[in-house]
C-alpha positions as CSV (number, residue, x, y, z in Angstrom):
1,M,0.1,0.1,0.6
2,I,3.1,2.4,0.9
3,L,4.4,1.7,-2.7
4,P,1.6,2.5,-4.8
5,A,1.3,6.4,-2.7
6,V,5.4,7.0,-3.1
7,I,4.9,6.4,-6.9
8,L,1.2,8.1,-7.2
9,L,2.9,11.2,-5.1
10,L,6.8,11.6,-6.9
11,P,5.8,12.8,-9.7
12,V,4.3,15.5,-7.7
13,A,7.2,15.8,-5.4
14,C,9.8,16.2,-7.9
15,S,8.2,18.7,-10.6
16,V,9.5,21.8,-9.8
17,N,7.0,24.9,-9.4
18,Q,6.8,27.3,-12.4
19,F,6.2,30.5,-12.8
20,V,2.8,31.3,-15.1
21,P,1.2,34.5,-16.6
22,A,-1.5,35.4,-14.2
23,E,-5.3,35.4,-14.2
24,G,-6.7,38.6,-17.0
25,V,-2.8,38.1,-18.4
26,L,-3.0,37.9,-22.4
27,S,-1.2,34.5,-22.8
28,E,-0.5,31.1,-24.8
29,D,1.5,28.1,-24.1
30,N,2.8,29.8,-20.4
31,Y,4.0,33.2,-22.6
32,A,2.6,36.3,-21.2
33,I,1.4,38.4,-24.5
34,I,1.9,42.4,-24.4
35,R,0.3,43.9,-27.6
36,S,0.8,47.7,-28.4
37,D,0.6,49.9,-31.3
38,T,5.0,49.2,-32.1
39,L,5.6,46.0,-30.3
40,L,4.7,42.6,-29.9
41,I,6.2,41.0,-26.7
42,I,6.2,37.9,-25.5
43,V,8.1,36.8,-22.6
44,R,8.1,33.2,-19.9
45,P,9.8,32.5,-16.8
46,Q,12.6,29.5,-18.2
47,N,15.0,27.1,-17.8
48,Y,18.0,28.2,-19.8
49,P,17.9,25.4,-22.5
50,G,22.0,25.6,-23.3
51,S,25.5,23.9,-22.5
52,Y,25.9,25.4,-19.5
53,Q,23.0,24.4,-16.9
54,E,24.4,25.8,-14.1
55,I,23.0,28.9,-14.3
56,N,19.9,27.7,-13.7
57,S,20.9,27.6,-10.8
58,R,22.8,30.9,-10.1
59,F,20.2,32.9,-12.1
60,F,16.5,33.6,-12.7
61,P,16.5,33.2,-16.5
62,L,13.2,34.6,-18.5
63,Y,13.4,34.2,-22.2
64,F,12.1,37.5,-24.2
65,K,11.3,38.1,-28.2
66,V,9.9,41.3,-29.1
67,K,9.0,42.1,-32.7
68,N,8.9,45.6,-33.8
69,T,5.4,46.2,-35.8
70,S,6.3,50.0,-36.6
71,S,8.0,51.6,-39.4
72,H,10.5,53.4,-37.4
73,K,13.6,52.1,-35.3
74,I,12.7,51.6,-31.5
75,H,15.8,51.7,-28.9
76,L,15.7,49.1,-25.8
77,N,17.8,49.4,-22.9
78,Q,17.9,47.3,-20.1
79,S,16.4,49.8,-18.0
80,S,13.0,48.7,-20.4
81,F,12.9,45.3,-18.5
82,S,12.9,45.5,-14.6
83,I,11.3,43.2,-12.0
84,L,8.9,43.9,-8.9
85,C,9.1,41.6,-6.3
86,N,8.4,41.2,-2.6
87,E,8.5,45.2,-3.2
88,K,12.3,45.1,-4.5
89,Q,12.7,46.4,-7.5
90,Y,15.3,43.7,-9.5
91,D,16.9,45.2,-12.9
92,S,18.4,42.1,-15.2
93,I,22.2,41.2,-14.4
94,P,23.9,42.5,-17.2
95,L,25.4,40.0,-19.8
96,D,29.1,40.9,-18.7
97,Y,28.5,39.4,-15.1
98,V,26.8,36.6,-16.0
99,L,29.6,35.8,-18.4
100,A,32.1,36.6,-15.9
101,D,30.5,34.2,-13.3
102,L,30.8,31.5,-16.6
103,E,34.6,32.0,-16.6
104,R,34.8,32.0,-13.2
105,R,33.1,28.6,-12.3
106,I,35.7,27.4,-15.3
107,L,39.2,28.4,-13.9
108,L,38.2,26.8,-10.4
109,K,37.0,23.7,-12.4
110,Q,40.8,23.7,-13.9
111,F,42.6,23.8,-10.7
112,S,39.8,21.5,-8.5
113,D,41.2,18.0,-10.4
114,P,44.5,19.2,-11.7
115,F,45.1,15.2,-12.6
116,A,41.5,15.3,-14.7
117,P,41.9,14.0,-18.3
118,Q,41.4,17.1,-20.3
119,V,39.6,15.8,-23.3
120,T,36.2,14.8,-23.8
121,N,34.7,11.4,-24.8
122,F,34.5,13.0,-28.2
123,G,37.7,14.2,-28.6
124,I,37.2,18.2,-28.0
125,T,39.2,19.4,-25.0
126,Y,37.4,20.7,-22.2
127,K,38.6,24.7,-23.2
128,E,37.3,24.3,-26.8
129,K,33.9,23.1,-24.5
130,E,34.2,26.2,-21.6
131,Q,34.5,28.4,-25.1
132,E,31.9,26.9,-26.9
133,M,29.6,27.6,-23.9
134,Y,30.8,31.2,-23.2
135,Y,29.8,31.7,-26.7
136,E,26.7,30.4,-27.1
137,L,25.7,31.9,-23.8
138,V,26.7,35.1,-25.9
139,N,24.2,34.3,-28.8
140,N,21.5,33.9,-25.9
141,A,21.6,36.4,-24.5
142,F,18.9,39.0,-25.3
143,S,20.9,42.0,-26.8
144,F,19.8,45.4,-26.1
145,G,20.1,48.4,-28.7
146,D,17.8,49.4,-31.7
147,I,15.6,47.0,-33.5
148,L,14.9,47.8,-37.2
149,P,10.9,48.2,-38.3
150,G,9.9,44.3,-38.8
151,A,12.8,43.0,-37.1
152,I,12.6,40.3,-34.1
153,K,15.2,39.6,-30.9
154,E,14.6,37.3,-28.5
155,G,16.8,35.4,-25.5
156,Y,17.2,35.6,-22.3
157,L,17.8,37.9,-19.7
158,F,19.2,37.2,-16.1
159,Y,18.0,38.3,-13.2
160,N,18.5,37.5,-9.0
161,R,17.8,33.7,-8.5
162,E,15.7,35.3,-5.3
163,I,13.3,35.4,-7.3
164,A,12.8,31.9,-7.7
165,S,12.0,31.5,-4.4
166,A,8.8,34.3,-4.4
167,K,4.6,33.3,-5.2
168,R,4.5,36.1,-7.6
169,F,6.1,38.3,-9.1
170,T,5.8,41.4,-11.7
171,I,7.9,42.7,-14.7
172,D,7.1,45.6,-16.2
173,I,8.5,46.0,-20.2
174,L,8.5,49.8,-21.0
175,G,5.8,50.3,-18.9
176,N,3.3,47.4,-19.5
177,T,3.4,45.1,-16.6
178,I,2.6,41.6,-16.5
179,C,1.8,39.3,-13.1
180,F,3.6,35.9,-12.9
181,V,1.9,33.7,-10.3
182,K,2.9,30.0,-9.1
């Protein structure tokens, strides 16, 4: 009798509480959607899917996709995307800091076991793999700056990990707010 109960409860215990758009927020497949006369924005809290999986335990990743639906350039800057959580404002962590965190972890890994083999199963050295993780992270990060008419920018922004432990948070994107709840 205990074994069937454990089997039934195990998937529930192992599931991670995911943030979803709050009731009343325009959404599809747990992506929140903002439409204005100049931009279409979708946002979703989700784990970073790249090779550097440790990033998900160090930061709170959010995926953004922004489309310029106007006929003129629109400037996006880092202060355009802020989170309000437990009465604190969180701005995205600069990519340089996230990359420095990766480099520090790589350096610490090299010194933790200097006698470890330096080649992976496929003949690629760890140094090459680490460089690939670095450039993959740069390519998957959301880039700020001008977005041309009809163009799409997409990628991840990283925030303080404290947000993951909250029950809800609100994100402000260019003056539009979206609430996410667990």
